[in-house]
C-alpha positions as CSV (number, residue, x, y, z in Angstrom):
1,R,-19.8,-13.3,-25.2
2,V,-17.0,-14.3,-27.6
3,T,-18.7,-17.3,-29.3
4,T,-22.1,-18.6,-29.9
5,R,-21.0,-22.2,-29.2
6,R,-21.7,-23.7,-25.8
7,V,-18.8,-23.5,-23.3
8,A,-18.7,-26.1,-20.5
9,C,-18.3,-24.9,-16.9
10,E,-16.0,-27.6,-15.5
11,T,-15.9,-26.5,-11.8
12,Y,-17.4,-23.8,-9.6
13,D,-16.0,-22.8,-6.2
14,R,-18.8,-21.1,-4.3
15,D,-16.5,-19.9,-1.5
16,R,-14.1,-18.2,-3.8
17,R,-16.7,-17.4,-6.4
18,A,-14.5,-18.8,-9.1
19,C,-15.3,-20.8,-12.2
20,T,-13.2,-22.9,-14.5
21,F,-14.4,-23.2,-18.1
22,V,-13.3,-25.5,-20.9
23,F,-12.9,-24.2,-24.5
24,D,-12.4,-26.1,-27.7
25,D,-9.2,-24.4,-28.6
26,V,-6.6,-21.9,-27.3
27,A,-7.9,-19.0,-29.6
28,R,-11.3,-19.1,-27.9
29,A,-9.8,-19.1,-24.5
30,E,-7.6,-16.1,-25.3
31,A,-10.5,-14.2,-26.7
32,C,-12.6,-14.8,-23.6
33,V,-9.8,-13.7,-21.3
34,E,-9.2,-10.5,-23.3
35,A,-12.9,-9.7,-23.3
36,L,-13.3,-10.3,-19.6
37,M,-10.2,-8.2,-18.8
38,R,-11.8,-5.2,-20.5
39,Q,-14.9,-5.4,-18.2
40,T,-15.5,-5.0,-14.5
41,R,-17.5,-7.6,-12.7
42,G,-20.3,-5.1,-12.3
43,E,-20.5,-4.5,-16.0
44,T,-20.6,-8.2,-16.8
45,L,-23.3,-9.2,-14.3
46,V,-26.1,-7.3,-16.0
47,G,-29.0,-6.6,-13.7
48,S,-27.1,-7.6,-10.5
49,T,-28.0,-5.5,-7.4
50,S,-25.2,-6.8,-5.3
51,V,-22.2,-5.8,-7.5
52,R,-21.4,-2.2,-8.2
53,A,-20.6,-1.2,-11.7
54,S,-17.3,0.2,-10.5
55,D,-16.3,-3.1,-8.8
56,A,-12.8,-4.4,-9.5
57,R,-11.9,-6.2,-12.7
58,W,-12.0,-10.0,-13.1
59,T,-9.0,-12.1,-12.2
60,C,-8.7,-14.6,-15.0
61,G,-6.3,-16.6,-17.1
62,Y,-6.1,-19.8,-19.1
63,S,-3.9,-22.9,-19.3
64,V,-3.6,-25.6,-22.0
65,K,-4.5,-29.0,-20.8
66,R,-1.9,-31.6,-21.8
67,E,-2.9,-35.2,-22.2
68,D,-0.5,-37.9,-20.8
69,D,2.3,-38.2,-23.3
70,G,2.3,-42.0,-23.3
71,E,4.9,-44.6,-22.7
72,D,6.9,-44.0,-25.8
73,A,7.3,-40.3,-25.4
74,R,10.9,-38.9,-25.1
75,R,11.6,-37.6,-21.7
76,T,14.6,-37.0,-19.4
77,V,15.5,-40.3,-17.7
78,A,15.5,-39.8,-13.9
79,V,18.0,-41.2,-11.5
80,R,17.6,-42.3,-7.9
81,A,20.8,-41.0,-6.5
82,H,21.1,-37.2,-6.1
83,G,24.9,-37.3,-6.5
84,A,24.5,-38.5,-10.1
85,L,22.9,-35.2,-11.1
86,G,26.1,-33.2,-10.4
87,I,24.1,-30.2,-8.9
88,A,25.9,-28.6,-5.9
89,G,23.7,-28.3,-2.8
90,L,21.1,-30.9,-3.8
91,T,20.5,-33.7,-1.3
92,L,17.8,-36.4,-1.2
93,I,17.2,-38.2,2.1
94,E,15.1,-41.3,1.6
95,D,12.7,-42.7,4.3
96,F,13.0,-39.5,6.3
97,V,9.6,-40.1,7.9
98,S,7.9,-43.4,8.8
99,E,4.7,-44.6,7.2
100,D,2.7,-43.7,10.4
101,E,4.2,-40.2,10.4
102,E,3.4,-39.9,6.6
103,L,-0.3,-40.5,7.3
104,R,-0.4,-38.1,10.2
105,L,1.4,-35.4,8.2
106,A,-1.1,-35.9,5.4
107,A,-4.0,-35.6,7.8
108,T,-2.5,-32.5,9.5
109,A,-2.5,-30.6,6.2
110,S,-6.3,-30.6,6.2
111,T,-6.3,-28.6,9.5
112,S,-5.0,-25.5,7.7
113,T,-7.6,-22.7,7.4
114,R,-5.6,-21.0,4.6
115,E,-6.4,-23.0,1.5
116,T,-5.9,-22.0,-2.2
117,R,-7.6,-24.0,-5.0
118,L,-5.6,-23.7,-8.2
119,A,-6.8,-25.1,-11.5
120,R,-5.7,-28.6,-10.9
121,R,-4.4,-28.9,-7.4
122,R,-5.2,-27.8,-3.8
123,V,-2.8,-25.8,-1.7
124,S,-2.7,-25.0,2.0
125,H,-0.4,-22.9,4.1
126,F,1.1,-22.7,7.6
127,G,3.1,-19.8,9.2
128,Y,2.6,-17.4,6.4
129,E,0.4,-17.7,3.3
130,F,2.3,-18.0,0.0
131,S,1.0,-15.6,-2.7
132,Y,1.0,-17.0,-6.2
133,A,0.5,-13.4,-7.5
134,T,3.7,-11.9,-5.9
135,R,5.7,-15.1,-5.3
136,D,6.4,-14.4,-1.7
137,A,4.7,-14.8,1.8
138,N,3.8,-11.7,3.8
139,V,0.4,-12.6,5.3
140,P,0.7,-14.4,8.7
141,C,-1.6,-17.4,9.2
142,E,-1.9,-20.2,11.7
143,S,1.4,-21.4,13.1
144,I,3.2,-24.4,12.0
145,P,1.8,-27.4,13.9
146,T,4.1,-28.7,16.7
147,F,4.0,-32.2,15.2
148,V,5.2,-31.0,11.8
149,R,7.9,-28.9,13.3
150,E,9.2,-31.6,15.6
151,T,8.9,-34.4,13.0
152,V,10.7,-32.5,10.2
153,L,12.8,-29.6,11.5
154,G,13.4,-31.2,14.8
155,R,14.7,-34.4,13.2
156,L,16.7,-32.5,10.7
157,G,18.6,-30.9,13.5
158,M,19.7,-34.2,14.9
159,D,23.4,-35.2,14.8
160,A,22.8,-37.6,11.9
161,Y,21.9,-34.7,9.5
162,R,23.9,-31.8,11.0
163,A,26.7,-32.0,8.5
164,T,24.3,-32.0,5.5
165,L,24.6,-28.9,3.3
166,G,21.8,-26.4,4.0
167,V,20.6,-27.9,7.3
168,T,21.7,-24.9,9.4
169,S,19.5,-22.4,7.5
170,A,16.8,-25.0,7.0
171,L,16.2,-25.1,10.8
172,R,15.0,-21.5,10.6
173,C,12.2,-22.2,8.1
174,D,9.0,-20.4,9.2
175,Q,6.7,-20.9,6.2
176,I,5.1,-24.1,4.8
177,T,3.1,-24.6,1.6
178,V,1.4,-28.0,1.2
179,N,0.4,-29.1,-2.3
180,E,-1.8,-32.0,-3.3
181,Y,-1.1,-33.4,-6.7
182,P,-3.6,-35.7,-8.4
183,R,-2.0,-38.2,-10.8
184,G,-0.8,-36.5,-13.9
185,V,-0.6,-33.0,-12.4
186,G,2.7,-31.3,-12.2
187,L,4.4,-28.0,-11.2
188,A,5.6,-25.3,-13.6
189,P,9.4,-24.6,-13.9
190,H,10.5,-21.9,-11.4
191,V,13.2,-20.7,-8.9
192,D,11.8,-19.8,-5.5
193,T,11.9,-16.0,-5.3
194,H,15.4,-15.0,-4.1
195,S,14.4,-11.8,-2.4
196,A,11.5,-13.5,-0.5
197,F,13.0,-16.7,0.8
198,G,16.3,-17.9,2.4
199,E,19.1,-20.1,1.2
200,T,17.5,-23.5,1.8
201,I,14.3,-25.0,0.4
202,L,12.9,-28.3,1.8
203,S,10.4,-30.6,-0.1
204,L,8.9,-33.5,1.7
205,S,7.1,-36.1,-0.5
206,L,4.2,-38.0,0.9
207,L,1.8,-40.7,-0.3
208,G,3.3,-41.0,-3.8
209,G,6.5,-40.6,-5.7
210,T,7.3,-38.4,-8.7
211,V,10.1,-37.2,-10.8
212,M,11.4,-33.7,-10.3
213,E,13.4,-32.1,-13.2
214,F,16.0,-29.4,-13.1
215,R,17.0,-27.0,-15.8
216,R,19.4,-24.1,-16.2
217,E,20.3,-22.1,-19.3
218,G,23.3,-23.7,-21.0
219,Y,23.0,-27.0,-19.2
220,E,21.1,-30.2,-20.1
221,H,18.0,-31.1,-18.2
222,R,18.5,-33.4,-15.2
223,A,15.9,-35.5,-13.4
224,L,15.6,-37.1,-9.9
225,Y,13.1,-39.6,-8.6
226,L,11.5,-38.5,-5.3
227,P,10.1,-41.6,-3.5
228,P,7.4,-41.3,-0.9
229,R,8.6,-40.2,2.6
230,S,11.8,-38.6,1.1
231,L,13.1,-35.2,2.0
232,L,14.7,-33.1,-0.8
233,I,17.1,-30.3,0.3
234,M,17.9,-27.6,-2.2
235,Y,20.7,-25.3,-1.1
236,D,23.3,-23.1,-2.8
237,E,23.4,-23.7,-6.6
238,A,20.5,-26.1,-6.5
239,R,18.3,-23.6,-4.7
240,Y,19.4,-20.4,-6.5
241,A,20.5,-21.2,-10.0
242,W,18.4,-24.2,-11.2
243,Q,14.7,-24.1,-12.0
244,H,12.9,-27.1,-10.7
245,Y,9.6,-28.5,-11.9
246,I,7.4,-31.6,-12.1
247,P,6.2,-32.5,-15.6
248,H,2.5,-33.0,-16.2
249,R,2.3,-36.8,-16.9
250,K,1.1,-40.0,-15.3
251,N,4.3,-42.1,-15.8
252,D,7.9,-41.4,-15.3
253,D,11.1,-43.0,-16.7
254,V,13.2,-43.9,-13.7
255,E,16.5,-45.4,-14.8
256,G,14.9,-47.0,-17.8
257,V,11.9,-48.4,-16.0
258,L,8.4,-47.0,-16.7
259,T,7.1,-45.9,-13.2
260,P,3.5,-45.0,-12.8
261,R,2.7,-42.2,-10.4
262,G,0.2,-42.8,-7.6
263,E,-3.3,-41.5,-7.5
264,M,-2.3,-38.7,-5.1
265,R,1.0,-37.1,-4.0
266,M,1.4,-34.5,-1.3
267,S,4.4,-32.3,-0.7
268,Y,5.3,-30.1,2.2
269,T,7.6,-27.2,1.1
270,F,9.5,-25.5,3.9
271,R,11.0,-22.0,3.4
272,E,12.6,-19.3,5.6
273,R,11.3,-15.8,4.9
274,R,14.0,-13.3,3.9
275,T,14.0,-9.8,5.4
276,G,16.4,-8.1,2.9
277,A,17.9,-8.2,-0.5
278,C,19.5,-11.4,-1.7
279,A,23.3,-11.4,-2.1
280,C,23.7,-14.7,-4.0
281,V,26.2,-15.1,-6.9
282,W,23.6,-16.1,-9.5
283,P,22.3,-12.7,-10.7
284,E,20.7,-14.2,-13.8
285,A,18.0,-15.8,-11.7
286,C,17.9,-13.1,-8.9
287,D,15.1,-10.6,-8.6
288,S,17.0,-8.5,-6.1
289,R,19.1,-7.5,-9.1
290,S,16.1,-7.3,-11.4
291,G,17.2,-10.6,-13.0
292,K,15.3,-12.0,-16.0
293,A,13.8,-14.8,-13.9
294,S,11.8,-12.4,-11.7
295,L,8.1,-12.7,-12.0
296,V,7.2,-9.8,-9.8
297,S,7.0,-6.4,-11.5
298,K,6.3,-4.5,-8.4
299,R,9.3,-5.8,-6.4
300,A,12.1,-3.3,-5.8
301,A,15.5,-4.6,-4.7
302,G,15.0,-6.3,-1.4
303,A,11.5,-4.7,-0.9
304,T,9.8,-7.9,0.1
305,Q,9.0,-8.6,3.8
306,R,10.2,-5.2,5.0
307,F,7.9,-3.4,2.5
308,A,4.8,-5.6,2.5
309,H,2.5,-2.7,1.6
310,L,4.2,-2.6,-1.8
311,V,3.3,-6.1,-2.7
312,G,0.1,-6.9,-4.5
313,E,-0.7,-3.4,-5.7
């Protein structure tokens, strides 16, 4: 116990045996995390007969909840045309799927048996399960549904899109992560792990629109509006050098117009698993060269899919 004040349990996931607590301030959250990390689960559950005292330690962390920043807050103004951002390899295809296909894709996501519940959003996987601990995908799971493969990858391979940058490698995508974003929930800045995934990342937006922002050291932030049913292709510089993220807020500024987000947005992220070291020309963001953007301390150069036993130690 780190405080005598009552702490509210916001959610409890019985299947994962995970709890989310709410604290009055960051200092109390930090103290709780530090105290729990010094104990094993067996030591904490006093009197329990089902948990050994030597059981593994707790997995825990905290995040700071940010309220919506209001209509008057300063933010990067988003554009609707990807070419206006000046980021090489970035392409947005609007109305890539129909409204009927959008609803069927949203329903298909619920058929996945590999589901992860993060603090504020639900995630499911096809092909291989994405690990938020190691930032790659080594564990096979149920195959990509035929409808999804045909509707997205099959269509992308048609003549109308063949000349689009990144399409050739996109057709080899074998891993999908589906995210459900309630209104106001975003995504932290990141570059998809170079040594784990190939040269093209696809993001299909369903049910609601949002603004995705891009940032790179030494450059100004840039923002693009992703309407429902649009497909974003990140290739080359856009995929390897720029961090992308979705700010946590309920309203976006799209070309000077305040644009509310919908109650729910779903995204399908398609990636190709890499089997060796990355050889890109952006070492500052490449973990194959021990770049500063790497989030995986256990990853040796190129030791991802070929050395799966090293991941998650």
